[in-house]
Each structure stands twice: as structure tokens, then as C-alpha cells.
C-alpha positions in Angstrom: 3.7 30.3 -6.0 7.3 29.5 -6.9 8.5 27.4 -9.8 9.0 23.6 -9.4 10.4 21.0 -11.7 9.8 17.2 -12.0 12.8 15.5 -13.7 12.7 11.9 -14.9 15.9 9.8 -15.3 15.3 9.6 -19.1 15.6 13.4 -19.3 11.9 14.2 -19.6 10.9 17.0 -17.4 7.8 18.9 -16.4 7.7 22.5 -15.2 5.0 23.7 -12.8 4.4 25.5 -9.6 5.4 24.7 -6.1 2.9 23.2 -3.6 3.7 21.8 -0.3 7.2 22.1 1.2 10.0 24.1 -0.5 12.4 21.1 -0.7 13.6 18.3 -3.0 12.6 14.7 -3.1 13.7 11.5 -5.0 11.6 8.5 -5.8 10.2 6.2 -8.4 7.5 8.1 -10.4 4.2 6.3 -10.4 0.6 7.2 -11.1 -2.7 6.5 -9.3 -6.1 6.6 -11.1 -8.3 7.2 -8.0 -10.6 10.2 -8.1 -10.5 10.7 -4.3 -8.8 9.3 -1.2 -5.7 11.3 -1.7 -4.9 11.5 2.0 -5.1 7.7 2.3 -2.7 7.5 -0.6 -0.4 10.0 0.9 -0.2 8.1 4.2 -0.2 4.6 2.8 3.3 3.1 3.8 3.3 1.1 0.5 4.1 4.4 -1.3 7.4 4.9 0.6 10.2 5.6 -1.9 7.7 6.9 -4.6 6.6 10.2 -6.1 2.9 9.8 -6.8 1.2 11.4 -9.8 -2.6 11.7 -9.5 -4.5 11.3 -12.8 -7.7 13.0 -11.6 -7.3 16.7 -12.5 -8.3 18.4 -9.2 -7.0 17.3 -5.9 -7.5 18.7 -2.4 -11.2 19.8 -2.5 -12.0 18.4 1.0 -8.7 19.3 2.7 -7.2 16.9 5.3 -8.2 15.4 8.6 -6.8 12.8 11.0 -9.6 10.3 10.3 -8.4 9.6 6.7 -4.8 8.8 7.6 -3.6 5.2 7.0 -0.5 5.6 9.1 1.0 8.1 11.6 2.3 10.4 8.8 2.5 10.9 5.0 4.8 8.3 3.5 5.1 9.4 -0.2 8.3 11.2 -1.2 6.5 13.7 -3.4 3.1 14.5 -4.9 2.1 15.5 -8.4 -1.2 17.2 -9.3 -2.7 19.0 -12.3 -4.5 21.5 -10.0 -4.4 21.7 -6.2 -7.5 23.1 -4.6 -6.9 26.4 -2.7 -9.9 25.7 -0.5 -11.0 22.8 1.7 -14.7 22.2 1.8 -15.7 19.5 4.3 -17.1 19.6 7.8 -14.2 17.3 9.0 -11.5 19.4 7.4 -8.6 20.6 9.5 -7.1 22.7 6.7 -6.0 22.7 3.1 -4.0 20.0 1.4 -1.2 22.5 0.7 -1.0 23.2 4.5 -0.9 19.4 5.2 2.0 18.9 2.8 3.9 21.8 4.2 3.4 20.6 7.8 4.8 17.2 6.9 7.7 18.5 4.6 6.4 16.8 1.5 7.2 18.7 -1.8 4.6 18.8 -4.5 4.1 20.2 -8.0 0.9 21.5 -9.6 0.0 23.0 -12.9 1.5 20.3 -15.2 -0.2 17.9 -17.6 -0.6 14.9 -15.4 -2.2 12.7 -18.1 0.7 13.3 -20.4 3.0 12.3 -17.6 0.8 9.2 -17.1 1.1 8.2 -20.7 4.8 8.6 -20.6 5.0 6.3 -17.6 2.8 3.8 -19.4 5.0 3.9 -22.5 8.4 3.9 -20.8 7.7 2.4 -17.4 8.1 3.7 -13.8 11.5 5.2 -13.4 13.6 7.2 -11.0 12.7 10.9 -10.6 13.4 14.0 -8.6 10.8 16.7 -7.7 12.4 19.9 -6.7 11.0 23.2 -5.4 14.5 24.4 -4.5 16.8 23.6 -7.5 15.2 24.2 -10.9 18.3 23.8 -13.1 17.6 21.0 -15.6 21.2 19.8 -16.0 21.7 19.7 -12.2 18.5 17.8 -11.6 19.2 15.2 -14.4 22.6 14.5 -12.9 21.1 14.2 -9.4 18.4 11.8 -10.5 20.7 9.6 -12.4 22.9 9.2 -9.3 19.9 8.5 -7.1 19.2 4.9 -6.0 16.6 2.6 -7.5 13.9 0.8 -5.5 15.0 -2.6 -6.8 16.6 -4.6 -4.0 16.1 -1.9 -1.4 14.7 -2.8 2.1 12.0 -0.1 2.7 10.1 -2.3 5.2 12.4 -1.4 8.0 11.8 2.3 7.3 8.0 2.1 7.7 7.6 -0.8 10.2 6.9 -0.3 13.8 10.0 -0.4 16.0 8.4 -2.3 18.8 5.4 -4.6 19.2 2.0 -3.1 20.2 -1.6 -4.3 20.5 -4.2 -2.5 18.4 -7.0 -1.8 20.9 -10.8 -1.5 20.4 -10.6 2.1 21.6 -8.2 2.8 18.6 -10.8 1.6 16.2 -13.6 3.5 17.9 -11.6 6.7 17.9 -10.9 6.3 14.2 -14.6 5.6 13.5 -15.5 8.9 15.2 -12.8 10.8 13.3 -14.3 9.4 10.1 -17.7 10.6 11.1 -19.1 7.2 11.7 -21.3 6.2 14.7 -20.5 2.8 16.2 -24.3 2.2 16.5 -24.4 1.9 12.7 -21.2 -0.2 12.4 -21.3 -4.0 12.6 -18.5 -4.1 15.1 -17.3 -7.0 17.2 -20.0 -9.2 15.8 -18.2 -12.6 16.2 -18.6 -14.1 19.6 -15.3 -15.9 19.6 -12.2 -13.7 19.9 -9.2 -14.6 17.7 -5.6 -13.7 18.5 -3.7 -12.4 15.4 -0.1 -11.5 15.0 0.5 -9.0 12.2 4.0 -8.9 10.7 4.3 -5.2 10.0 6.1 -4.4 6.7 4.0 -1.2 6.3 0.5 -2.0 7.7 -2.5 0.3 7.1 -4.8 1.4 9.9 -7.9 0.2 8.0 -6.7 -3.4 8.1 -6.4 -3.2 11.9 -9.8 -1.6 12.2 -11.4 -4.4 10.1 -9.8 -7.1 12.3 -11.2 -5.3 15.3 -14.7 -5.4 13.7 -14.2 -9.1 13.3 -13.4 -9.4 17.1 -9.7 -10.1 16.6 -7.1 -9.0 19.0 -4.1 -7.9 16.9 -0.5 -7.7 18.1 1.5 -5.8 15.5 5.2 -6.8 15.4 8.3 -5.3 13.6 9.1 -6.7 10.2 12.3 -8.4 11.4 10.5 -10.4 14.1 11.6 -14.0 14.0 9.2 -17.0 13.5 10.0 -18.2 17.0 9.1 -14.8 18.5 5.8 -14.7 16.5 4.8 -18.2 17.7 5.6 -17.2 21.3 2.5 -15.0 21.2 0.5 -18.3 20.6 -1.7 -16.7 17.9 -4.7 -18.3 16.2 -3.5 -16.8 12.9 -0.7 -14.8 11.3 -1.2 -11.8 9.1 1.3 -10.5 6.5 0.8 -6.8 5.8 1.2 -4.6 2.8 4.3 -2.5 2.3 6.6 -0.7 -0.1 9.1 -1.7 -2.7 10.8 -4.9 -3.8 10.0 -8.0 -1.7 13.2 -9.7 -2.7 15.0 -6.7 -0.9 13.5 -8.0 2.3 14.7 -11.7 2.3 14.4 -12.1 6.1 10.6 -11.6 5.9 10.2 -14.3 3.3 12.5 -16.6 5.4 10.3 -15.9 8.5 7.1 -16.8 6.6 8.8 -20.0 5.3 9.4 -21.1 8.9 5.8 -20.4 9.8 4.2 -22.4 7.0 1.9 -25.1 8.4 2.2 -23.8 12.0 -0.7 -21.4 12.0 -3.2 -20.1 9.4 -1.6 -17.4 7.3 -3.2 -14.5 5.4 -1.3 -12.0 3.3 -2.2 -8.7 1.5 -0.1 -7.1 -1.2 3.5 -7.2 0.0 2.4 -10.0 2.3 1.1 -11.9 -0.8 4.5 -11.6 -2.4 6.3 -12.8 0.8 4.0 -15.8 0.9 4.8 -16.5 -2.8 8.6 -16.3 -2.1 8.2 -18.6 0.9 6.4 -21.2 -1.2 9.3 -21.3 -3.6 8.1 -18.7 -6.1 9.7 -15.6 -7.6 8.6 -12.0 -8.0 9.4 -9.6 -10.8 9.2 -5.8 -11.4 6.2 -4.7 -13.4 6.5 -2.0 -16.1 4.4 0.6 -14.4 2.5 -1.4 -11.7 -1.1 -1.3 -10.6 -2.2 1.7 -8.6 -5.8 2.9 -8.3 -9.3 2.1 -7.3 -10.8 0.4 -10.4 -9.0 -2.8 -11.2 -11.2 -5.9 -12.1 -10.1 -9.1 -10.4 -11.6 -12.6 -11.0 -12.0 -15.3 -8.5 -11.1 -18.3 -10.7 -13.2 -20.7 -8.6 -16.5 -18.8 -8.6 -15.8 -16.6 -11.7 -17.0 -13.6 -9.6 -15.4 -10.3 -10.4 -14.4 -7.8 -7.8 -13.6 -4.1 -8.5 -10.5 -3.6 -6.4 -8.0 -1.1 -5.0 -4.3 -1.8 -6.0 -0.9 -0.4 -5.1 2.1 -2.5 -6.2 5.0 -2.4 -8.6 6.0 -6.1 -8.3 4.1 -9.3 -9.0 4.3 -13.0 -8.3 5.4 -15.1 -11.3 3.0 -18.1 -11.6 5.4 -20.2 -13.6 7.9 -20.1 -10.7 5.6 -22.4 -8.6 6.2 -25.3 -11.0 9.2 -26.5 -9.0 7.6 -25.7 -5.6 7.2 -28.7 -3.2 3.7 -27.3 -2.3 0.5 -27.5 -4.3 0.1 -23.8 -4.9 -3.3 -22.8 -6.4 -3.7 -19.5 -8.4 -7.0 -18.3 -7.0 -7.4 -14.8 -8.5 -6.2 -13.0 -11.7 -6.2 -9.4 -12.8 -8.5 -9.1 -15.9 -6.5 -6.2 -17.3 -3.2 -8.1 -17.7 -3.8 -11.6 -16.3 -1.2 -11.1 -13.5 -1.6 -13.2 -10.3 -4.0 -11.6 -7.7 -4.3 -14.5 -5.3 -2.6 -17.8 -4.2 -3.5 -20.5 -1.7 -2.1 -23.7 -0.3 -5.1 -25.4 1.3 -3.2 -28.0 3.2 -1.3 -25.2 5.0 -4.3 -22.9 5.5 -2.2 -20.2 3.9 -3.6 -17.8 1.3 -2.9 -14.3 0.1 -4.3 -11.5 -2.1 -2.4 -9.0 -4.2 -5.0 -6.3 -4.1 -6.3 -4.4 -1.1 -9.6 -5.9 0.2 -9.6 -3.3 3.0 -9.9 -0.7 0.2 -9.4 2.6 2.0 -10.3 4.6 0.1 -12.1 2.7 -2.6 -14.7 -0.1 -3.4 -15.5 -2.7 -0.8 -16.3 -5.6 -3.1 -13.5 -7.8 -1.7 -13.9 -7.1 2.0 -15.4 -10.6 2.4 -11.9 -12.1 2.0 -11.2 -11.3 5.7 -13.9 -13.8 6.6 -12.0 -16.6 4.9 -9.1 -16.0 7.4 -11.5 -16.0 10.3 -12.9 -19.4 9.1 -9.4 -20.8 8.8 -8.6 -19.8 12.4 -12.0 -21.2 13.6 -11.2 -24.5 12.0 
């Protein structure tokens, strides 16, 4: 294995061994606390523009397979591990994680102290970085990373969004269930008698979200992120879904403007990036967090019921609750993160519009919050 270097913009660097492709990648360095689900993380469009550091010490034990992908290809810029497994032990495996990274031209580094790196990010915040398996000269890498672009104000939604509308079919969900090793006889699929038509604004949507909508008997038309409000309404949907996605929501002003024009026209449900767009459309603001929330163990409280869900999270920006004081709408804060009290949910009942910052589809991760999809179904029924 060849030498690899991870250089941060503050001059901190980590030397390790190459895994994945022998290339160079730039991105914001972040950490994820999940113990498994690395392929879902790699293929989650919300990670576009980021180099992901896994805090769990050994990654890759079960290799890779098509059933665990959350989009058509890996979206991360680079991957950081303490130890990458040389074997893949799983009946669904198509090969090792190292092979998967190489096939998709994703550089990775292994053999470094990932928990020391995590502490550094927690102390000094997420920052620009470069991961190189080609150039290992420290001065050269530091100069490169300082000249690289930040995620702030950058539109990454257009990079990961679909280029043309498409309908997610029942067969797509069944194929995915089979790839995941599930038998449809044991899955509560298409249980609702009434079918609902949903238009999903794709700013980086995950496959699992589409599969859940299919289980709930929804026909989902996925449209590009720059689709206008008029075009969305032309589909005559029963409801509108705002998807997850990468980066700074204020770098995608046209999406917030589209949501603003849709308010009150149809029920609206947003997840993660979609939650932030709804917040902006309602007159709020977003801000960049120090190191964000990424992992599968974040406690979130429903302020109405006081129920606590253990959730999956992946975001570096948050909605500012104080910014709603001047909003013309009555915006209710419905959920908060118990770790730092940041906003995890908002709602305007009069508009049948609500959103959640975390990922209730939770692939991979806990399923505590999956019931939130039912609220959207009820809003469409009513």
C-alpha cells in the first residue's frame, strides 16, 4: 500500500496508507459516528463536497453490494478510516470496500488515528481539506487546500439532482427490497388503499425515501432541483416533498423561492435540506454549524408529546429559530436536538407544511422516527 496524506487548511495533517483510488480530492472534512452503514454514507448525496471520517475503528467488514446504495454512485469526495477490512464477509457482498472505492475513483486513507482527527474537528470545526494518494508533499498540499473553494454559498444541488423528471415505480422498490435480502411477503408494502400523487423536488434525494413512499402507496414523480412552482403544480400532486441534499441552502436560492410560491397550494413535507428550504421560504435564516451533526445516535424530542427519538443526522447547517420572529406565518418549533438544542422540526399548521431536520428514513440507522411519513399522508388525505 502506498503512502497517503490528509491535509487540513489549518496545517494539521495525517499520514497514512492509500485505499481506494490513487488520486486527489478536496472537500470539507467531517466525521460520522455510525458503526455501520458505510455504503449508505458513501452514496448519500448529502455528502457531496465532503471528505468523511468514520469514527468507528474498522470499516468494510461486509464489503459492498447494490442493495445498500442510496443513489446511483458514491457521492463523497474522499473517505477516512482507521482500518479498512481486507476481506468482505457477507452473503450479499460483491467485493471488498477497497475495490468499490477504486471502481468509483474515490480516494481513501487508512491507518490514521481517526478519533484524534474527530477531536480536532470538534475543537476547531469542519474545515477545508485535501486527501491525496498522488501528491504527498506537505507544503504543496497546504497551498492547494488553502486555494480550494469552501462549501459556503456553493450550489451543490444541481450536481446531485436528477437532470430530468422520472417516476419511481413499484418495481424499483421491489428490486431494491430483493437486493437488500428482504422478501415482499414480510414487508408491509402498499398498505394504504388510496393512492397519493407526490412530487419530490430532488436536491439530492435518497432511494430509501422513495421506497418508503412506495410502501405508503404513493406515486412519486421526482423532478430536478430547478423545477419551477408552476411546473410542479402542473403535475396536480396531492403533496409536495422537499428532499435532503448537500451543502449550504442559501447557495440554492431558487429552491427556497420555489417553495415560497408553493406555500398553501399543497401539503408540503421536507427532510434535512428540504427542512432548511422550508425555513427559508417561511422567512427564516440558516447558519453554518461548527462541525454539524452526522451519525446514527442523535436524540431528538417532540416538543408536543415529549417523546424522544434516536435519529440519523447528516447536516452542517441549521435553521435559526429566532429568525422566525419577523415571519408573517405562525411557525411552530416542533422538535429540538437534545445535545445542543438546535431546531429539528418546524410546522405551519394553516399551510399543512412541516419539515424535519433529521432523517426519518434512517438508512442505515434507527427507525424510531419513520412514523413522521404518516403525518404527510394524513395531510394529503385531509
